C-alpha positions as a printed Julia matrix, in Angstrom:
207×3 Matrix{Float64}:
  94.05   41.43  131.23
  94.83   40.17  127.86
  95.38   43.2   125.41
  91.98   43.17  123.47
  90.06   43.41  126.44
  92.75   46.05  127.43
  91.77   47.87  124.16
  88.01   47.57  124.25
  88.12   48.91  128.0
  90.17   51.84  126.25
  87.7    52.28  123.78
  84.55   52.63  126.42
  86.31   54.91  128.41
  87.28   57.47  125.62
  84.65   56.74  123.85
  86.42   56.88  120.53
  85.97   54.39  117.82
  88.48   51.62  117.83
  89.68   53.14  114.11
  90.22   56.48  115.95
  92.01   54.73  118.59
  94.75   53.24  116.07
  95.23   57.03  114.61
  95.18   58.49  117.48
  98.09   56.14  118.88
 100.3    56.73  115.48
 100.57   60.09  115.49
 100.77   60.09  119.8
 103.69   58.03  119.44
 105.35   59.21  116.35
 105.23   63.24  117.61
 106.55   61.54  121.18
 109.27   59.49  119.6
 110.6    63.16  118.27
 110.38   64.97  121.46
 112.26   62.93  123.25
 115.13   61.94  120.6
 115.37   65.36  119.98
 118.48   66.04  123.25
 120.03   63.42  121.21
 120.22   63.33  117.71
 120.04   66.71  116.55
 119.45   65.43  112.5
 115.18   66.08  111.85
 115.58   63.48  109.55
 116.96   60.77  111.26
 114.46   61.36  113.96
 112.13   61.51  112.16
 113.09   57.94  110.54
 113.33   56.22  113.32
 110.13   57.42  115.12
 108.43   55.85  112.02
 110.4    52.8   112.63
 109.18   52.72  116.04
 105.16   53.82  115.1
 105.53   50.7   112.67
 106.92   48.22  114.96
 104.02   49.1   118.09
 101.39   49.06  115.21
 102.95   45.09  114.53
 102.88   44.37  118.02
  99.26   45.23  118.53
  98.22   43.03  115.9
 100.96   40.21  117.41
  98.76   41.13  120.27
  95.03   41.21  118.93
  95.95   37.8   117.71
  97.97   36.16  119.81
  95.79   32.65  120.55
  94.99   32.31  116.94
  99.18   32.86  115.73
 100.19   30.65  119.14
  97.53   28.15  118.15
  97.47   27.23  114.37
 100.41   29.78  113.52
  99.81   32.27  110.9
  98.59   30.61  108.34
  95.24   29.66  110.6
  94.67   33.59  110.8
  91.36   33.99  108.94
  90.26   35.84  105.96
  88.49   38.38  108.95
  91.12   39.12  110.66
  93.95   39.61  108.25
  91.32   42.44  106.78
  91.03   43.74  110.67
  94.94   43.68  110.91
  95.1    45.31  107.79
  93.11   48.66  108.4
  94.56   48.51  111.96
  97.82   48.99  110.56
  96.78   52.0   107.88
  94.89   53.59  110.23
  98.39   53.52  112.99
 100.51   54.64  110.41
  99.71   56.33  107.85
  99.5    59.92  109.4
 102.77   59.64  110.23
 104.31   58.13  107.14
 102.9    61.32  105.85
 104.08   63.53  108.21
 107.6    61.78  107.45
 106.76   62.25  103.56
 106.25   65.59  104.33
 109.2    66.34  106.48
 111.79   64.44  103.96
 110.56   65.59  100.19
 109.11   68.68  101.52
 110.84   71.79  103.22
 107.13   72.51  105.36
 108.32   70.96  108.9
 111.98   72.91  108.07
 113.51   76.22  109.4
 113.64   79.03  106.75
 114.96   82.86  107.03
 113.66   83.47  103.3
 111.19   85.96  105.28
 114.22   87.07  107.54
 115.83   87.99  104.04
 113.32   89.07  102.65
 112.56   91.73  105.94
 116.2    92.66  105.5
 115.88   93.76  101.72
 113.01   95.66  102.44
 114.56   96.94  105.25
 117.58   98.12  103.27
 116.08   99.07   99.83
 113.52  101.51  102.32
 116.64  103.21  103.97
 118.16  102.99  100.12
 114.73  105.12   98.8
 114.45  107.62  101.94
 118.2   108.55  101.85
 117.32  109.61   97.77
 114.57  111.38   99.23
 116.6   113.15  101.49
 119.7   113.91   99.09
 116.72  115.04   96.5
 115.02  117.61   99.24
 118.89  119.06   99.68
 119.27  119.8    96.69
 115.64  121.0    95.73
 116.77  123.41   99.0
 120.56  124.21   97.79
 119.1   125.32   93.88
 115.97  127.19   95.59
 118.08  129.3    97.64
 121.24  129.64   94.66
 118.55  130.53   92.09
 116.49  133.26   94.2
 120.03  134.93   95.2
 120.76  135.06   91.62
 117.09  136.23   90.85
 117.82  139.05   93.99
 121.23  139.85   93.15
 119.85  141.07   89.57
 116.72  142.74   90.57
 119.37  144.63   92.79
 121.54  145.44   90.16
 118.61  146.7    88.01
 117.5   148.72   90.69
 120.89  149.98   90.96
 121.64  150.45   87.41
 118.17  152.35   86.26
 118.29  154.84   89.32
 122.04  155.86   88.92
 120.41  156.55   84.84
 117.68  158.08   85.84
 119.65  160.44   88.73
 122.27  161.43   85.77
 119.71  162.06   82.73
 118.42  164.43   85.17
 121.95  165.59   85.79
 122.0   165.93   82.11
 125.7   163.67   82.33
 126.64  162.57   78.95
 128.85  159.67   80.14
 126.3   158.3    81.58
 127.37  154.74   81.04
 130.83  155.35   81.99
 129.87  157.07   85.03
 127.38  154.24   86.21
 129.93  151.65   85.84
 132.02  153.53   88.43
 129.27  154.21   90.63
 128.37  150.29   90.87
 132.03  149.68   91.81
 131.5   152.21   94.45
 128.22  150.46   95.99
 126.39  154.49   95.77
 122.84  152.92   94.75
 120.23  155.97   96.27
 119.13  159.11   94.34
 120.85  161.11   97.2
 124.37  159.19   97.4
 124.26  159.6    93.39
 123.29  162.84   93.23
 125.91  164.18   96.74
 128.88  162.36   94.45
 128.54  163.42   91.17
 128.57  167.39   92.68
 131.71  166.5    94.19
 133.57  165.04   91.27
 136.48  166.75   90.11
 137.0   164.83   86.84
 136.42  164.48   83.15
 134.86  161.3    81.35
């Protein structure tokens, strides 16, 4: 069975058009070469270039087999215009997508691994941690300030109440040295009316 008959049988079996068959063959050979060469060649650029050469050679070999009878009998110059145009169309159908994939791999970053997403994720995590840290720090400062000012306000309130209580008690007793006596009572931590009166009755000194 010659190559032309074999190709026609494949077209009839698959139900694909001849042009579509060339496209599938070209892309399939290109991807197959990339997978087969991966354990041998680590560089993706070199693998892609070798796969492109293989596709081109297979496409040229297929066109030679299609026109082998004419080439063997009359040479390349014996090919008719229709045969040449058909061969060019088959070469374009077979090689176009592999060449496009090679160009995308060569001059773009579509098929190249990148760590940008990972780095952005790490940056986002670090930024989130910093924001949470500053929020917690701010809440802690607010809590400490609230406790501190609450303590100061409560202390001032207690001091004012104590001063008023002592002053009223001394005024009731008719003491003429209220300010001096109040200071001594505050230092002695006497803050109730009963304690003030008791302490006032027992004092044995003069102001």
